[in-house]
Every structure is written in C-alpha cells, then in structure tokens.
C-alpha positions as CSV (number, residue, x, y, z in Angstrom):
1,M,111.4,71.2,104.5
2,G,110.4,74.3,106.4
3,N,112.4,77.7,107.4
4,I,113.6,78.0,110.8
5,K,114.2,81.5,112.2
6,I,116.6,82.1,114.7
7,T,116.7,85.5,116.8
8,T,118.8,86.2,119.0
9,N,119.2,89.5,121.8
10,S,122.1,90.9,123.9
11,I,124.3,87.8,122.5
12,G,128.2,88.6,122.5
13,G,128.2,92.2,121.5
14,T,125.3,92.5,119.2
15,E,122.0,94.0,120.4
16,K,120.1,91.6,118.0
17,T,120.5,89.2,115.4
18,S,117.9,87.1,113.0
19,V,118.6,84.9,110.7
20,Q,116.6,82.4,108.4
21,L,118.2,79.1,107.8
22,Q,116.3,76.0,105.6
23,S,116.3,73.0,107.4
24,G,117.4,70.0,105.8
25,S,120.1,72.1,104.1
26,V,123.8,72.7,104.7
27,N,123.5,76.4,105.6
28,I,126.3,78.8,106.0
29,I,126.5,81.7,107.7
30,E,129.3,84.4,106.7
31,G,130.0,88.0,106.9
32,P,132.8,90.7,108.0
33,S,134.6,90.3,111.6
34,F,132.7,91.5,114.8
35,I,129.3,91.1,113.2
36,G,127.8,88.4,115.5
37,K,128.5,85.2,113.7
38,S,130.0,83.5,116.6
39,S,127.4,85.3,118.9
40,L,125.0,83.7,117.2
41,M,125.9,80.4,117.1
42,R,126.9,80.8,120.7
43,G,123.2,82.0,121.5
44,V,121.9,79.0,119.5
45,H,124.3,76.4,121.6
46,L,122.8,78.2,124.8
47,G,119.1,77.8,123.9
48,L,119.6,74.1,123.1
49,V,121.6,72.7,125.7
50,G,122.4,75.4,128.5
51,A,125.7,77.3,129.2
52,P,129.0,74.6,128.3
53,N,131.5,74.1,131.2
54,K,134.1,74.1,129.0
55,H,133.8,77.5,127.8
56,R,134.4,79.0,131.3
57,D,137.1,76.7,131.8
58,E,139.0,77.9,128.7
59,I,138.0,81.8,129.4
60,E,139.7,81.6,132.7
61,R,143.5,79.9,131.2
62,L,143.2,82.7,128.5
63,H,145.8,85.7,129.0
64,L,146.5,88.8,127.1
65,N,150.2,89.2,126.7
66,D,151.0,91.3,124.4
67,T,150.2,94.8,126.0
68,D,154.0,95.8,126.2
69,P,154.8,95.4,122.7
70,E,158.6,95.4,124.2
71,S,158.0,92.5,125.6
72,R,157.1,90.7,122.5
73,A,161.0,91.0,121.1
C-alpha cells in the first residue's frame, strides 16, 4: 500500500496543514488544541464531497450564553 499526502490551505484557523497517511492502515491524527486536526478533517471532507448542509444548520442553532458571568449563577 502507498502513502496519501494531504495538504490544505486556509481551512479553519490554520494557514497550511500537511499530513501523510498510510493507505490500508488506521491513521491517528493527534496533537494539542487549536493545531488544526478538525480543520484538516473538514478540509478533507470538503474536498471529497463538498460542503455539508448539516453544519450550516448546526452553526445557526449555536449560541454563546456565557458572556455574562452573572447569568451563570
């Protein structure tokens, strides 16, 4: 089996991400927060099947309710 190289530009909060995966194997993408793991996977998904509508609906339903510490009490 061969290697698959994936490179993304300007996906999520990352400018450039590159990873090499081994085909026919289980590949684990790990690292600290905000390094681009999820952005890489969203970029791969976008490249393969396009933008999913379900994420647009989910984003519209999300609200940040913890901006005022008094409101959490």
